[in-house]
N, CA, C, O and the ligand as a Tripos MOL2 file, in Angstrom:
@<TRIPOS>MOLECULE
protein
  261   259    66     0     0
PROTEIN
NO_CHARGES

@<TRIPOS>ATOM
      1 N         -21.3800   -1.0920    5.2350 N.3       1 MET1
      2 CA        -20.2600   -0.2150    5.6020 C.3       1 MET1
      3 C         -19.0920   -1.0530    6.0880 C.2       1 MET1
      4 O         -19.2400   -1.8770    6.9910 O.2       1 MET1
      5 N         -17.9670   -0.8450    5.5060 N.am      2 SER2
      6 CA        -16.7720   -1.5790    5.9020 C.3       2 SER2
      7 C         -16.1420   -0.9620    7.1440 C.2       2 SER2
      8 O         -16.1190    0.2570    7.3100 O.2       2 SER2
      9 N         -15.6450   -1.8130    7.9910 N.am      3 THR3
     10 CA        -15.0180   -1.3230    9.2220 C.3       3 THR3
     11 C         -13.5590   -1.7670    9.2930 C.2       3 THR3
     12 O         -13.1000   -2.2640   10.3220 O.2       3 THR3
     13 N         -12.8530   -1.5890    8.2170 N.am      4 THR4
     14 CA        -11.4300   -1.9010    8.2290 C.3       4 THR4
     15 C         -10.6790   -0.7810    8.9420 C.2       4 THR4
     16 O         -10.6490    0.3490    8.4550 O.2       4 THR4
     17 N         -10.0880   -1.0730   10.0640 N.am      5 PRO5
     18 CA         -9.5690   -0.0100   10.9270 C.3       5 PRO5
     19 C          -8.3850    0.7470   10.3320 C.2       5 PRO5
     20 O          -8.2370    1.9500   10.5490 O.2       5 PRO5
     21 N          -7.5550    0.0470    9.5920 N.am      6 ASN6
     22 CA         -6.3350    0.7070    9.1260 C.3       6 ASN6
     23 C          -6.4340    1.1910    7.6880 C.2       6 ASN6
     24 O          -5.4300    1.5120    7.0510 O.2       6 ASN6
     25 N          -7.6530    1.2350    7.1930 N.am      7 SER7
     26 CA         -7.8300    1.6860    5.8250 C.3       7 SER7
     27 C          -8.5260    3.0390    5.8220 C.2       7 SER7
     28 O          -9.4680    3.2740    6.5790 O.2       7 SER7
     29 N          -8.0560    3.8990    4.9760 N.am      8 THR8
     30 CA         -8.6640    5.2180    4.8900 C.3       8 THR8
     31 C          -8.7140    5.6360    3.4300 C.2       8 THR8
     32 O          -7.9710    5.1130    2.5990 O.2       8 THR8
     33 N          -9.5790    6.5680    3.1270 N.am      9 GLU9
     34 CA         -9.7030    7.0110    1.7470 C.3       9 GLU9
     35 C          -9.1070    8.3900    1.5820 C.2       9 GLU9
     36 O          -9.3690    9.3080    2.3590 O.2       9 GLU9
     37 N          -8.3110    8.5060    0.5610 N.am     10 ARG10
     38 CA         -7.6530    9.7690    0.3010 C.3      10 ARG10
     39 C          -7.6470   10.0470   -1.1980 C.2      10 ARG10
     40 O          -7.6170    9.1310   -2.0200 O.2      10 ARG10
     41 N          -7.6770   11.3000   -1.5200 N.am     11 THR11
     42 CA         -7.5520   11.6710   -2.9170 C.3      11 THR11
     43 C          -6.0760   11.8950   -3.2410 C.2      11 THR11
     44 O          -5.4090   12.7550   -2.6660 O.2      11 THR11
     45 N          -5.6020   11.0940   -4.1750 N.am     12 GLU12
     46 CA         -4.1950   11.1680   -4.5460 C.3      12 GLU12
     47 C          -4.0550   11.0870   -6.0580 C.2      12 GLU12
     48 O          -4.9910   10.7460   -6.7810 O.2      12 GLU12
     49 N          -2.8700   11.4080   -6.4970 N.am     13 ARG13
     50 CA         -2.5560   11.3070   -7.9070 C.3      13 ARG13
     51 C          -2.3990    9.8490   -8.3130 C.2      13 ARG13
     52 O          -1.6270    9.1090   -7.7030 O.2      13 ARG13
     53 N          -3.1180    9.4460   -9.3220 N.am     14 CYS14
     54 CA         -2.9470    8.1050   -9.8730 C.3      14 CYS14
     55 C          -2.1810    8.2190  -11.1770 C.2      14 CYS14
     56 O          -2.5790    8.9400  -12.0910 O.2      14 CYS14
     57 N          -1.0750    7.4930  -11.2460 N.am     15 THR15
     58 CA         -0.2580    7.5820  -12.4490 C.3      15 THR15
     59 C          -0.9390    6.9030  -13.6320 C.2      15 THR15
     60 O          -0.7210    7.2830  -14.7820 O.2      15 THR15
     61 N          -1.7650    5.8990  -13.3450 N.am     16 ASP16
     62 CA         -2.4780    5.2150  -14.4240 C.3      16 ASP16
     63 C          -3.5960    6.0750  -14.9820 C.2      16 ASP16
     64 O          -3.7530    6.2030  -16.1960 O.2      16 ASP16
     65 N          -4.3730    6.6660  -14.0770 N.am     17 CYS17
     66 CA         -5.4720    7.5170  -14.5220 C.3      17 CYS17
     67 C          -4.9660    8.8650  -15.0240 C.2      17 CYS17
     68 O          -5.6080    9.5120  -15.8510 O.2      17 CYS17
     69 N          -3.8190    9.2770  -14.5200 N.am     18 GLY18
     70 CA         -3.2580   10.5440  -14.9340 C.3      18 GLY18
     71 C          -3.9190   11.7410  -14.2780 C.2      18 GLY18
     72 O          -3.7670   12.8730  -14.7370 O.2      18 GLY18
     73 N          -4.6550   11.4890  -13.1980 N.am     19 ARG19
     74 CA         -5.2750   12.5900  -12.4790 C.3      19 ARG19
     75 C          -5.5410   12.1850  -11.0340 C.2      19 ARG19
     76 O          -5.2790   11.0490  -10.6400 O.2      19 ARG19
     77 N          -6.0600   13.1160  -10.2530 N.am     20 ASP20
     78 CA         -6.3470   12.8200   -8.8540 C.3      20 ASP20
     79 C          -7.6080   11.9770   -8.7440 C.2      20 ASP20
     80 O          -8.6600   12.3260   -9.2810 O.2      20 ASP20
     81 N          -7.4800   10.8590   -8.0380 N.am     21 THR21
     82 CA         -8.6150    9.9690   -7.8270 C.3      21 THR21
     83 C          -8.6480    9.5520   -6.3600 C.2      21 THR21
     84 O          -7.6850    9.7670   -5.6240 O.2      21 THR21
     85 N          -9.7510    8.9610   -5.9450 N.am     22 VAL22
     86 CA         -9.8660    8.4640   -4.5760 C.3      22 VAL22
     87 C          -9.0970    7.1480   -4.4550 C.2      22 VAL22
     88 O          -9.2860    6.2260   -5.2480 O.2      22 VAL22
     89 N          -8.2400    7.0830   -3.4610 N.am     23 HIS23
     90 CA         -7.4720    5.8660   -3.1970 C.3      23 HIS23
     91 C          -7.8240    5.3160   -1.8260 C.2      23 HIS23
     92 O          -8.0600    6.0690   -0.8810 O.2      23 HIS23
     93 N          -7.8550    4.0130   -1.7320 N.am     24 ARG24
     94 CA         -7.9800    3.3700   -0.4240 C.3      24 ARG24
     95 C          -6.5650    3.0900    0.0770 C.2      24 ARG24
     96 O          -5.7960    2.3660   -0.5560 O.2      24 ARG24
     97 N          -6.2450    3.6680    1.2060 N.am     25 VAL25
     98 CA         -4.8740    3.6160    1.6980 C.3      25 VAL25
     99 C          -4.8240    2.8090    2.9850 C.2      25 VAL25
    100 O          -5.6600    2.9720    3.8730 O.2      25 VAL25
    101 N          -3.8300    1.9370    3.0660 N.am     26 ARG26
    102 CA         -3.6120    1.1990    4.3100 C.3      26 ARG26
    103 C          -2.1250    0.9040    4.4600 C.2      26 ARG26
    104 O          -1.3500    1.0120    3.5090 O.2      26 ARG26
    105 N          -1.7490    0.5310    5.6740 N.am     27 VAL27
    106 CA         -0.3680    0.1460    5.9330 C.3      27 VAL27
    107 C          -0.3180   -1.3540    6.1440 C.2      27 VAL27
    108 O          -1.1590   -1.9220    6.8400 O.2      27 VAL27
    109 N           0.6550   -1.9790    5.5480 N.am     28 GLU28
    110 CA          0.7260   -3.4330    5.5530 C.3      28 GLU28
    111 C           2.1740   -3.8610    5.7370 C.2      28 GLU28
    112 O           3.0880   -3.2660    5.1650 O.2      28 GLU28
    113 N           2.3740   -4.9000    6.5420 N.am     29 LEU29
    114 CA          3.7190   -5.4690    6.6650 C.3      29 LEU29
    115 C           3.9210   -6.4950    5.5690 C.2      29 LEU29
    116 O           3.1400   -7.4360    5.4220 O.2      29 LEU29
    117 N           4.9590   -6.3010    4.8210 N.am     30 ARG30
    118 CA          5.2510   -7.2450    3.7490 C.3      30 ARG30
    119 C           6.6240   -7.8510    3.9630 C.2      30 ARG30
    120 O           7.5710   -7.1730    4.3610 O.2      30 ARG30
    121 N           6.7070   -9.1360    3.6910 N.am     31 GLU31
    122 CA          7.9880   -9.8100    3.8430 C.3      31 GLU31
    123 C           8.8440   -9.5500    2.6160 C.2      31 GLU31
    124 O           8.3780   -9.5730    1.4760 O.2      31 GLU31
    125 N          10.0930   -9.3070    2.8940 N.am     32 GLU32
    126 CA         11.0290   -9.0950    1.8070 C.3      32 GLU32
    127 C          12.0040  -10.2540    1.7540 C.2      32 GLU32
    128 O          12.3130  -10.8700    2.7740 O.2      32 GLU32
    129 N          12.4840  -10.5430    0.5640 N.am     33 GLY33
    130 CA         13.4500  -11.6090    0.4100 C.3      33 GLY33
    131 C          12.7820  -12.9570    0.2860 C.2      33 GLY33
    132 O          11.6350  -13.1360    0.6970 O.2      33 GLY33
    133 N          13.4910  -13.8850   -0.2720 N.am     34 LYS34
    134 CA         12.9260  -15.1960   -0.5460 C.3      34 LYS34
    135 C          13.3850  -16.2350    0.4760 C.2      34 LYS34
    136 O          12.8680  -17.3520    0.4920 O.2      34 LYS34
    137 N          14.3250  -15.8900    1.3070 N.am     35 ASN35
    138 CA         14.8680  -16.8420    2.2580 C.3      35 ASN35
    139 C          13.9300  -17.0220    3.4450 C.2      35 ASN35
    140 O          13.7040  -16.0650    4.1860 O.2      35 ASN35
    141 N          13.3760  -18.2180    3.6520 N.am     36 PRO36
    142 CA         12.4280  -18.4140    4.7650 C.3      36 PRO36
    143 C          13.0840  -18.2700    6.1280 C.2      36 PRO36
    144 O          12.3990  -18.0060    7.1150 O.2      36 PRO36
    145 N          14.4030  -18.4380    6.2000 N.am     37 ASP37
    146 CA         15.0840  -18.3200    7.4820 C.3      37 ASP37
    147 C          15.1360  -16.8790    7.9600 C.2      37 ASP37
    148 O          15.1910  -16.6280    9.1630 O.2      37 ASP37
    149 N          15.1190  -15.9480    7.0490 N.am     38 THR38
    150 CA         15.2510  -14.5530    7.4360 C.3      38 THR38
    151 C          13.9680  -13.7670    7.2100 C.2      38 THR38
    152 O          13.9110  -12.5640    7.4640 O.2      38 THR38
    153 N          12.9430  -14.4570    6.7310 N.am     39 ALA39
    154 CA         11.7100  -13.7530    6.3780 C.3      39 ALA39
    155 C          11.1130  -13.0360    7.5750 C.2      39 ALA39
    156 O          10.5640  -11.9420    7.4440 O.2      39 ALA39
    157 N          11.2240  -13.6600    8.7490 N.am     40 ALA40
    158 CA         10.6300  -13.0780    9.9420 C.3      40 ALA40
    159 C          11.3170  -11.7710   10.3260 C.2      40 ALA40
    160 O          10.7480  -10.9380   11.0310 O.2      40 ALA40
    161 N          12.5340  -11.6120    9.8540 N.am     41 PHE41
    162 CA         13.2910  -10.4220   10.2410 C.3      41 PHE41
    163 C          13.2880   -9.3610    9.1510 C.2      41 PHE41
    164 O          13.8970   -8.3020    9.3030 O.2      41 PHE41
    165 N          12.6160   -9.6430    8.0780 N.am     42 SER42
    166 CA         12.6820   -8.7030    6.9650 C.3      42 SER42
    167 C          11.3060   -8.1760    6.5950 C.2      42 SER42
    168 O          11.0480   -7.8580    5.4340 O.2      42 SER42
    169 N          10.4340   -8.0860    7.5670 N.am     43 ARG43
    170 CA          9.1220   -7.5000    7.2870 C.3      43 ARG43
    171 C           9.2210   -5.9930    7.3350 C.2      43 ARG43
    172 O           9.6950   -5.4050    8.3080 O.2      43 ARG43
    173 N           8.7710   -5.4000    6.2850 N.am     44 GLU44
    174 CA          8.8640   -3.9520    6.1750 C.3      44 GLU44
    175 C           7.4720   -3.3570    6.0140 C.2      44 GLU44
    176 O           6.6310   -3.9170    5.3100 O.2      44 GLU44
    177 N           7.2310   -2.2380    6.6580 N.am     45 PRO45
    178 CA          5.9320   -1.5940    6.4850 C.3      45 PRO45
    179 C           5.8230   -0.9210    5.1180 C.2      45 PRO45
    180 O           6.6990   -0.1690    4.6890 O.2      45 PRO45
    181 N           4.7350   -1.2190    4.4730 N.am     46 TYR46
    182 CA          4.4640   -0.6050    3.1800 C.3      46 TYR46
    183 C           3.1570    0.1680    3.2620 C.2      46 TYR46
    184 O           2.2100   -0.2390    3.9350 O.2      46 TYR46
    185 N           3.1340    1.2680    2.5770 N.am     47 ARG47
    186 CA          1.9110    2.0280    2.4500 C.3      47 ARG47
    187 C           1.2640    1.6210    1.1310 C.2      47 ARG47
    188 O           1.7920    1.8920    0.0530 O.2      47 ARG47
    189 N           0.1100    0.9650    1.2400 N.am     48 ILE48
    190 CA         -0.5750    0.4570    0.0590 C.3      48 ILE48
    191 C          -1.7120    1.4040   -0.2960 C.2      48 ILE48
    192 O          -2.5730    1.7010    0.5320 O.2      48 ILE48
    193 N          -1.7030    1.8690   -1.5260 N.am     49 SER49
    194 CA         -2.8070    2.7110   -1.9780 C.3      49 SER49
    195 C          -3.3910    2.1010   -3.2510 C.2      49 SER49
    196 O          -2.6720    1.7770   -4.1960 O.2      49 SER49
    197 N          -4.7040    1.9560   -3.2430 N.am     50 ILE50
    198 CA         -5.3870    1.3430   -4.3780 C.3      50 ILE50
    199 C          -6.3390    2.3660   -4.9780 C.2      50 ILE50
    200 O          -7.1980    2.9160   -4.2900 O.2      50 ILE50
    201 N          -6.1750    2.6060   -6.2460 N.am     51 CYS51
    202 CA         -7.0370    3.5470   -6.9410 C.3      51 CYS51
    203 C          -8.4420    2.9600   -7.0670 C.2      51 CYS51
    204 O          -8.6120    1.8370   -7.5430 O.2      51 CYS51
    205 N          -9.4290    3.7120   -6.6440 N.am     52 SER52
    206 CA        -10.8060    3.2100   -6.7000 C.3      52 SER52
    207 C         -11.3600    3.2660   -8.1200 C.2      52 SER52
    208 O         -12.4060    2.6860   -8.4120 O.2      52 SER52
    209 N         -10.6610    3.9560   -8.9810 N.am     53 LEU53
    210 CA        -11.1660    4.0990  -10.3430 C.3      53 LEU53
    211 C         -10.6490    2.9810  -11.2430 C.2      53 LEU53
    212 O         -11.4370    2.3150  -11.9150 O.2      53 LEU53
    213 N          -9.3410    2.7710  -11.2640 N.am     54 CYS54
    214 CA         -8.7680    1.7610  -12.1520 C.3      54 CYS54
    215 C          -8.2800    0.5360  -11.3950 C.2      54 CYS54
    216 O          -7.9800   -0.4880  -12.0090 O.2      54 CYS54
    217 N          -8.1950    0.6250  -10.0620 N.am     55 GLY55
    218 CA         -7.8430   -0.5450   -9.2640 C.3      55 GLY55
    219 C          -6.3590   -0.8170   -9.1650 C.2      55 GLY55
    220 O          -5.9580   -1.8380   -8.6070 O.2      55 GLY55
    221 N          -5.5370    0.0680   -9.6910 N.am     56 VAL56
    222 CA         -4.1040   -0.1640   -9.6260 C.3      56 VAL56
    223 C          -3.6150   -0.0040   -8.1920 C.2      56 VAL56
    224 O          -4.0710    0.8700   -7.4550 O.2      56 VAL56
    225 N          -2.6800   -0.8650   -7.8140 N.am     57 GLU57
    226 CA         -2.1600   -0.8500   -6.4510 C.3      57 GLU57
    227 C          -0.7330   -0.3180   -6.4530 C.2      57 GLU57
    228 O           0.1190   -0.7620   -7.2230 O.2      57 GLU57
    229 N          -0.5000    0.6460   -5.5700 N.am     58 ASN58
    230 CA          0.8420    1.1650   -5.4100 C.3      58 ASN58
    231 C           1.3320    0.8400   -4.0110 C.2      58 ASN58
    232 O           0.6550    1.1320   -3.0240 O.2      58 ASN58
    233 N           2.5060    0.2360   -3.9270 N.am     59 ALA59
    234 CA          3.1100   -0.0920   -2.6430 C.3      59 ALA59
    235 C           4.3510    0.7620   -2.4480 C.2      59 ALA59
    236 O           5.3000    0.7040   -3.2300 O.2      59 ALA59
    237 N           4.3190    1.5480   -1.3930 N.am     60 LEU60
    238 CA          5.4340    2.4400   -1.1170 C.3      60 LEU60
    239 C           6.0750    2.0410    0.1990 C.2      60 LEU60
    240 O           5.4330    2.0650    1.2490 O.2      60 LEU60
    241 N           7.3300    1.6810    0.1330 N.am     61 ARG61
    242 CA          8.0360    1.3110    1.3480 C.3      61 ARG61
    243 C           8.2070    2.5360    2.2310 C.2      61 ARG61
    244 O           8.5950    3.6050    1.7600 O.2      61 ARG61
    245 N           7.9140    2.3690    3.5250 N.am     62 MET62
    246 CA          7.8250    3.5440    4.3910 C.3      62 MET62
    247 C           9.1520    3.9230    5.0210 C.2      62 MET62
    248 O           9.4280    5.1090    5.1960 O.2      62 MET62
    249 N           9.9740    2.9570    5.3630 N.am     63 ASN63
    250 CA         11.2370    3.2780    6.0480 C.3      63 ASN63
    251 C          12.4260    3.1210    5.1250 C.2      63 ASN63
    252 O          13.3750    2.3950    5.4200 O.2      63 ASN63
    253 N          12.3580    3.8010    4.0270 N.am     64 ASN64
    254 CA         13.4460    3.7040    3.0540 C.3      64 ASN64
    255 C          14.4630    4.8230    3.2510 C.2      64 ASN64
    256 O          14.8930    5.4610    2.2900 O.2      64 ASN64
    257 N          14.8360    5.0510    4.4870 N.am     65 ALA65
    258 CA         15.7550    6.1350    4.7940 C.3      65 ALA65
    259 C          17.1480    5.8210    4.2510 C.2      65 ALA65
    260 O          18.0690    6.6230    4.4120 O.2      65 ALA65
    261 ZN         -6.2620    5.0110  -11.2880 Zn       66 ZN66
@<TRIPOS>BOND
     1     1     2 1
     2     2     3 1
     3     3     4 2
     4     3     5 am
     5     5     6 1
     6     6     7 1
     7     7     8 2
     8     7     9 am
     9     9    10 1
    10    10    11 1
    11    11    12 2
    12    11    13 am
    13    13    14 1
    14    14    15 1
    15    15    16 2
    16    15    17 am
    17    17    18 1
    18    18    19 1
    19    19    20 2
    20    19    21 am
    21    21    22 1
    22    22    23 1
    23    23    24 2
    24    23    25 am
    25    25    26 1
    26    26    27 1
    27    27    28 2
    28    27    29 am
    29    29    30 1
    30    30    31 1
    31    31    32 2
    32    31    33 am
    33    33    34 1
    34    34    35 1
    35    35    36 2
    36    35    37 am
    37    37    38 1
    38    38    39 1
    39    39    40 2
    40    39    41 am
    41    41    42 1
    42    42    43 1
    43    43    44 2
    44    43    45 am
    45    45    46 1
    46    46    47 1
    47    47    48 2
    48    47    49 am
    49    49    50 1
    50    50    51 1
    51    51    52 2
    52    51    53 am
    53    53    54 1
    54    54    55 1
    55    55    56 2
    56    55    57 am
    57    57    58 1
    58    58    59 1
    59    59    60 2
    60    59    61 am
    61    61    62 1
    62    62    63 1
    63    63    64 2
    64    63    65 am
    65    65    66 1
    66    66    67 1
    67    67    68 2
    68    67    69 am
    69    69    70 1
    70    70    71 1
    71    71    72 2
    72    71    73 am
    73    73    74 1
    74    74    75 1
    75    75    76 2
    76    75    77 am
    77    77    78 1
    78    78    79 1
    79    79    80 2
    80    79    81 am
    81    81    82 1
    82    82    83 1
    83    83    84 2
    84    83    85 am
    85    85    86 1
    86    86    87 1
    87    87    88 2
    88    87    89 am
    89    89    90 1
    90    90    91 1
    91    91    92 2
    92    91    93 am
    93    93    94 1
    94    94    95 1
    95    95    96 2
    96    95    97 am
    97    97    98 1
    98    98    99 1
    99    99   100 2
   100    99   101 am
   101   101   102 1
   102   102   103 1
   103   103   104 2
   104   103   105 am
   105   105   106 1
   106   106   107 1
   107   107   108 2
   108   107   109 am
   109   109   110 1
   110   110   111 1
   111   111   112 2
   112   111   113 am
   113   113   114 1
   114   114   115 1
   115   115   116 2
   116   115   117 am
   117   117   118 1
   118   118   119 1
   119   119   120 2
   120   119   121 am
   121   121   122 1
   122   122   123 1
   123   123   124 2
   124   123   125 am
   125   125   126 1
   126   126   127 1
   127   127   128 2
   128   127   129 am
   129   129   130 1
   130   130   131 1
   131   131   132 2
   132   131   133 am
   133   133   134 1
   134   134   135 1
   135   135   136 2
   136   135   137 am
   137   137   138 1
   138   138   139 1
   139   139   140 2
   140   139   141 am
   141   141   142 1
   142   142   143 1
   143   143   144 2
   144   143   145 am
   145   145   146 1
   146   146   147 1
   147   147   148 2
   148   147   149 am
   149   149   150 1
   150   150   151 1
   151   151   152 2
   152   151   153 am
   153   153   154 1
   154   154   155 1
   155   155   156 2
   156   155   157 am
   157   157   158 1
   158   158   159 1
   159   159   160 2
   160   159   161 am
   161   161   162 1
   162   162   163 1
   163   163   164 2
   164   163   165 am
   165   165   166 1
   166   166   167 1
   167   167   168 2
   168   167   169 am
   169   169   170 1
   170   170   171 1
   171   171   172 2
   172   171   173 am
   173   173   174 1
   174   174   175 1
   175   175   176 2
   176   175   177 am
   177   177   178 1
   178   178   179 1
   179   179   180 2
   180   179   181 am
   181   181   182 1
   182   182   183 1
   183   183   184 2
   184   183   185 am
   185   185   186 1
   186   186   187 1
   187   187   188 2
   188   187   189 am
   189   189   190 1
   190   190   191 1
   191   191   192 2
   192   191   193 am
   193   193   194 1
   194   194   195 1
   195   195   196 2
   196   195   197 am
   197   197   198 1
   198   198   199 1
   199   199   200 2
   200   199   201 am
   201   201   202 1
   202   202   203 1
   203   203   204 2
   204   203   205 am
   205   205   206 1
   206   206   207 1
   207   207   208 2
   208   207   209 am
   209   209   210 1
   210   210   211 1
   211   211   212 2
   212   211   213 am
   213   213   214 1
   214   214   215 1
   215   215   216 2
   216   215   217 am
   217   217   218 1
   218   218   219 1
   219   219   220 2
   220   219   221 am
   221   221   222 1
   222   222   223 1
   223   223   224 2
   224   223   225 am
   225   225   226 1
   226   226   227 1
   227   227   228 2
   228   227   229 am
   229   229   230 1
   230   230   231 1
   231   231   232 2
   232   231   233 am
   233   233   234 1
   234   234   235 1
   235   235   236 2
   236   235   237 am
   237   237   238 1
   238   238   239 1
   239   239   240 2
   240   239   241 am
   241   241   242 1
   242   242   243 1
   243   243   244 2
   244   243   245 am
   245   245   246 1
   246   246   247 1
   247   247   248 2
   248   247   249 am
   249   249   250 1
   250   250   251 1
   251   251   252 2
   252   251   253 am
   253   253   254 1
   254   254   255 1
   255   255   256 2
   256   255   257 am
   257   257   258 1
   258   258   259 1
   259   259   260 2
@<TRIPOS>SUBSTRUCTURE
     1 MET1         2 RESIDUE 1 A MET
     2 SER2         6 RESIDUE 1 A SER
     3 THR3        10 RESIDUE 1 A THR
     4 THR4        14 RESIDUE 1 A THR
     5 PRO5        18 RESIDUE 1 A PRO
     6 ASN6        22 RESIDUE 1 A ASN
     7 SER7        26 RESIDUE 1 A SER
     8 THR8        30 RESIDUE 1 A THR
     9 GLU9        34 RESIDUE 1 A GLU
    10 ARG10       38 RESIDUE 1 A ARG
    11 THR11       42 RESIDUE 1 A THR
    12 GLU12       46 RESIDUE 1 A GLU
    13 ARG13       50 RESIDUE 1 A ARG
    14 CYS14       54 RESIDUE 1 A CYS
    15 THR15       58 RESIDUE 1 A THR
    16 ASP16       62 RESIDUE 1 A ASP
    17 CYS17       66 RESIDUE 1 A CYS
    18 GLY18       70 RESIDUE 1 A GLY
    19 ARG19       74 RESIDUE 1 A ARG
    20 ASP20       78 RESIDUE 1 A ASP
    21 THR21       82 RESIDUE 1 A THR
    22 VAL22       86 RESIDUE 1 A VAL
    23 HIS23       90 RESIDUE 1 A HIS
    24 ARG24       94 RESIDUE 1 A ARG
    25 VAL25       98 RESIDUE 1 A VAL
    26 ARG26      102 RESIDUE 1 A ARG
    27 VAL27      106 RESIDUE 1 A VAL
    28 GLU28      110 RESIDUE 1 A GLU
    29 LEU29      114 RESIDUE 1 A LEU
    30 ARG30      118 RESIDUE 1 A ARG
    31 GLU31      122 RESIDUE 1 A GLU
    32 GLU32      126 RESIDUE 1 A GLU
    33 GLY33      130 RESIDUE 1 A GLY
    34 LYS34      134 RESIDUE 1 A LYS
    35 ASN35      138 RESIDUE 1 A ASN
    36 PRO36      142 RESIDUE 1 A PRO
    37 ASP37      146 RESIDUE 1 A ASP
    38 THR38      150 RESIDUE 1 A THR
    39 ALA39      154 RESIDUE 1 A ALA
    40 ALA40      158 RESIDUE 1 A ALA
    41 PHE41      162 RESIDUE 1 A PHE
    42 SER42      166 RESIDUE 1 A SER
    43 ARG43      170 RESIDUE 1 A ARG
    44 GLU44      174 RESIDUE 1 A GLU
    45 PRO45      178 RESIDUE 1 A PRO
    46 TYR46      182 RESIDUE 1 A TYR
    47 ARG47      186 RESIDUE 1 A ARG
    48 ILE48      190 RESIDUE 1 A ILE
    49 SER49      194 RESIDUE 1 A SER
    50 ILE50      198 RESIDUE 1 A ILE
    51 CYS51      202 RESIDUE 1 A CYS
    52 SER52      206 RESIDUE 1 A SER
    53 LEU53      210 RESIDUE 1 A LEU
    54 CYS54      214 RESIDUE 1 A CYS
    55 GLY55      218 RESIDUE 1 A GLY
    56 VAL56      222 RESIDUE 1 A VAL
    57 GLU57      226 RESIDUE 1 A GLU
    58 ASN58      230 RESIDUE 1 A ASN
    59 ALA59      234 RESIDUE 1 A ALA
    60 LEU60      238 RESIDUE 1 A LEU
    61 ARG61      242 RESIDUE 1 A ARG
    62 MET62      246 RESIDUE 1 A MET
    63 ASN63      250 RESIDUE 1 A ASN
    64 ASN64      254 RESIDUE 1 A ASN
    65 ALA65      258 RESIDUE 1 A ALA
    66 ZN66       261 GROUP 0 **** ****
């Protein structure tokens, strides 16, 4: 049994499978931009969902207001 605290399973639409499948969902900070001087200031939270059927990963930026 995995004990990854920030990961949860949800049934969502998978665009690859074309139907609702179980996804493993977690939130991850990802660095944006290629400049190492500003990388520390450009970490954005992403919602990562991975389809358990086909393995495709979808990253959705959370604060894209
Ligand atoms: Zn899929």
